[in-house]
C-alpha positions as CSV (number, residue, x, y, z in Angstrom):
1,M,-31.3,76.2,34.7
2,R,-28.7,77.2,31.9
3,A,-25.9,77.2,34.5
4,G,-27.0,73.8,35.6
5,R,-26.7,72.4,32.0
6,I,-23.1,73.8,31.6
7,V,-21.9,72.3,34.8
8,L,-23.4,68.9,33.7
9,V,-21.6,69.0,30.3
10,L,-18.3,70.0,32.0
11,A,-18.6,67.2,34.4
12,L,-19.3,64.5,31.6
13,A,-16.2,65.8,29.6
14,A,-14.0,65.6,32.5
15,S,-15.2,62.0,33.4
16,G,-14.7,60.8,29.7
17,S,-18.1,60.0,28.2
18,P,-18.7,57.0,26.0
19,A,-19.5,59.4,23.1
20,A,-16.2,61.1,23.4
21,A,-14.3,57.8,23.6
22,A,-16.1,56.5,20.5
23,S,-15.2,59.7,18.6
24,G,-11.4,59.3,19.4
25,Q,-11.4,55.7,18.4
26,G,-13.0,56.6,15.0
27,G,-10.3,59.1,14.4
28,S,-7.7,56.5,15.0
29,T,-9.4,54.0,12.6
30,E,-9.5,56.6,9.9
31,S,-5.7,57.3,10.2
32,T,-5.0,53.6,10.1
33,V,-7.1,53.2,6.9
34,E,-5.2,56.1,5.3
35,T,-1.8,54.8,6.3
36,Q,-2.7,51.2,4.9
37,A,-3.8,52.9,1.6
38,R,-0.6,54.7,1.3
39,H,1.6,51.8,2.2
40,P,-0.2,48.5,1.0
41,A,1.4,45.3,2.0
42,S,3.4,43.7,-0.9
43,S,2.0,40.6,-2.2
44,S,4.2,37.5,-2.4
45,R,4.9,36.3,-6.1
46,P,4.9,32.6,-6.8
47,A,8.2,31.0,-7.5
48,A,8.9,30.3,-11.1
49,G,9.5,26.7,-12.4
50,G,12.6,25.7,-14.3
51,S,15.3,23.0,-14.7
52,G,18.3,24.1,-12.9
53,L,18.1,27.7,-14.2
54,A,17.9,30.8,-11.9
55,Q,14.5,31.3,-10.5
56,Q,14.5,34.6,-8.9
57,V,11.5,36.9,-9.7
58,A,12.3,40.6,-9.4
59,P,9.8,43.5,-9.6
60,Q,9.8,45.3,-12.9
61,D,10.4,49.1,-13.3
62,D,11.4,49.9,-9.7
63,P,13.7,52.9,-10.0
64,A,14.2,53.1,-6.2
65,G,15.8,49.6,-6.3
66,R,18.0,49.9,-9.3
67,Q,21.2,50.2,-7.4
68,E,20.2,47.9,-4.4
69,E,19.6,44.5,-5.9
70,Q,22.4,42.2,-7.1
71,V,22.1,39.0,-8.8
72,P,24.7,36.2,-9.5
73,I,25.9,36.3,-13.1
74,C,28.6,34.2,-14.7
75,P,30.8,36.5,-16.9
76,L,32.1,33.8,-19.4
77,P,34.6,32.4,-20.1
78,N,35.4,32.8,-16.4
79,R,32.7,30.5,-15.5
80,E,32.5,31.6,-11.9
81,A,29.5,33.5,-10.9
82,V,29.9,37.0,-9.4
83,L,27.3,39.4,-8.1
84,M,26.2,42.1,-10.5
85,D,23.7,44.8,-10.3
86,K,20.3,44.1,-11.6
87,I,19.5,46.1,-14.6
88,R,16.1,47.8,-14.6
89,K,14.8,50.4,-17.0
90,S,11.5,52.0,-17.8
91,D,9.6,51.2,-20.9
92,A,10.6,54.5,-22.4
93,E,14.2,53.8,-21.7
94,W,14.1,50.4,-23.4
95,R,12.2,51.8,-26.3
96,K,14.8,54.4,-26.8
97,E,17.8,51.9,-26.7
98,L,16.3,49.1,-28.8
99,T,15.0,48.7,-32.4
100,P,11.1,48.3,-32.6
101,E,11.6,44.6,-33.1
102,Q,14.0,44.1,-30.2
103,Y,11.7,46.1,-27.9
104,H,8.6,43.9,-29.1
105,L,10.3,40.7,-28.5
106,T,12.1,41.4,-25.3
107,Q,9.9,44.0,-23.5
108,E,6.4,43.0,-24.9
109,K,7.2,39.3,-24.9
110,G,6.7,38.9,-28.6
111,T,7.6,36.0,-30.9
112,E,9.1,36.4,-34.3
113,P,7.9,34.3,-37.2
114,A,9.5,30.9,-37.7
115,F,12.5,30.7,-40.1
116,T,12.8,34.5,-40.3
117,G,15.3,35.3,-37.5
118,A,18.9,35.9,-38.2
119,Y,20.3,33.0,-36.2
120,H,17.7,30.2,-36.7
121,D,20.1,28.4,-39.2
122,Q,23.5,29.7,-38.0
123,K,26.2,27.2,-37.3
124,A,29.3,29.4,-36.6
125,P,31.1,29.0,-33.3
126,G,30.7,31.7,-30.8
127,M,28.6,33.1,-28.0
128,Y,25.0,34.4,-28.1
129,D,24.7,37.4,-25.7
130,C,21.6,39.2,-24.4
131,V,20.8,42.0,-26.9
132,R,19.9,44.4,-24.1
133,C,22.7,44.0,-21.5
134,G,25.2,41.8,-23.1
135,T,25.1,39.0,-20.6
136,P,26.4,35.8,-22.3
137,L,23.4,33.4,-22.5
138,Y,24.1,30.5,-25.1
139,D,27.2,28.9,-26.4
140,A,27.0,27.9,-30.0
141,Q,28.3,24.5,-29.1
142,A,25.0,23.8,-27.4
143,K,22.9,24.9,-30.5
144,Y,21.1,22.3,-32.6
145,D,18.7,22.1,-35.5
146,S,15.3,21.4,-33.9
147,G,13.4,22.0,-37.2
148,T,11.2,24.5,-35.5
149,G,12.5,27.6,-37.2
150,W,13.9,29.3,-34.0
151,P,17.4,29.1,-32.6
152,S,17.4,26.1,-30.2
153,F,19.9,25.2,-27.6
154,Y,19.9,22.2,-25.2
155,E,21.3,24.2,-22.3
156,A,22.3,27.8,-21.2
157,A,26.0,28.7,-21.3
158,A,25.7,29.3,-17.5
159,P,22.5,28.4,-15.5
160,E,22.9,31.7,-13.5
161,N,22.5,33.7,-16.5
162,V,19.0,32.5,-17.6
163,R,16.0,32.4,-15.5
164,T,12.5,30.9,-15.8
165,A,9.1,32.1,-15.0
166,P,5.5,30.5,-15.5
167,D,3.7,31.8,-18.7
168,R,0.0,31.3,-18.8
169,S,-0.6,33.6,-21.8
170,H,-2.7,32.5,-24.9
171,G,-4.5,29.9,-22.9
172,M,-1.3,27.8,-22.6
173,E,0.9,26.6,-19.7
174,R,4.6,27.2,-20.7
175,T,7.8,28.0,-19.1
176,E,9.3,31.5,-20.1
177,L,13.0,32.1,-20.4
178,L,14.4,35.5,-19.5
179,C,17.9,37.1,-19.1
180,A,18.5,36.9,-15.4
181,R,20.2,40.4,-15.2
182,C,17.8,42.5,-17.3
183,D,14.7,40.4,-17.5
184,A,14.6,40.4,-21.3
185,H,12.1,37.9,-22.7
186,L,14.1,35.3,-24.6
187,G,11.6,32.5,-25.6
188,H,10.4,29.4,-23.9
189,L,11.7,26.1,-22.5
190,F,10.4,22.8,-23.7
191,E,11.1,19.2,-22.7
192,D,11.7,17.8,-26.1
193,G,15.3,18.4,-26.7
194,P,18.3,16.2,-27.2
195,Q,20.5,14.6,-24.6
196,P,22.4,15.3,-22.4
197,T,19.5,17.6,-21.0
198,G,16.4,16.6,-22.9
199,L,15.6,20.3,-22.9
200,R,14.9,22.8,-25.9
201,H,15.6,26.5,-25.2
202,C,13.6,28.0,-28.0
203,I,14.9,31.5,-28.4
204,N,14.0,34.6,-30.5
205,S,17.0,35.6,-32.7
206,G,16.1,39.2,-32.1
207,A,16.7,38.8,-28.3
208,L,20.3,37.8,-29.0
209,K,23.5,39.3,-30.3
210,F,26.1,36.8,-31.6
211,Q,29.7,37.2,-30.7
212,P,31.8,35.0,-33.0
213,R,34.7,33.1,-31.4
214,P,38.0,34.0,-32.9
215,P,39.8,31.1,-34.7
216,Q,42.5,29.5,-32.5
217,E,46.0,30.0,-33.7
218,P,47.8,26.7,-34.5
219,E,50.2,25.5,-31.9
220,S,53.9,26.1,-32.8
């Protein structure tokens, strides 16, 4: 009787029983789930709004892609965009390189109190660069007195150098302005500026570094 049972079991195994097939499929399913957990599909990010400014949205703090992604940047006064490496650094790296105020404004998306920034009332000719990466952002020729207490510009020095992103923080719908090369938070974009654009780039002084324009020598 025992020998008969052994023969029956061997016969079922050789023919491929339903139980054995189900067991194999379950093992395959478990492997697939584990693979999906280790490599989840990347979710698409919504395109940012804007007004002629760069609108690319790059992932933050991606060490593996630091040397792989390039973005068009206009190195003024050349005024012709060239591809440059995207600058990405960890929070710890930015905290080490910046002052506490600069880190708060550019990395934590803070806002300096009105009428307290170094450049809110400055009228000298020159260029306002990104305080983190030195990208030229705003020409003093586009600066105007908005009465808000923050440096205000009606346009960027080059549209490639400033990008926009939707900002829904604090229960408001706003358009955030960021440096296109290093993603530093600069301020916000509003549609209440003067002509010729009708726009107001409301910028934190602490996100900028002013480069005065040398006086032109008189023609001989």
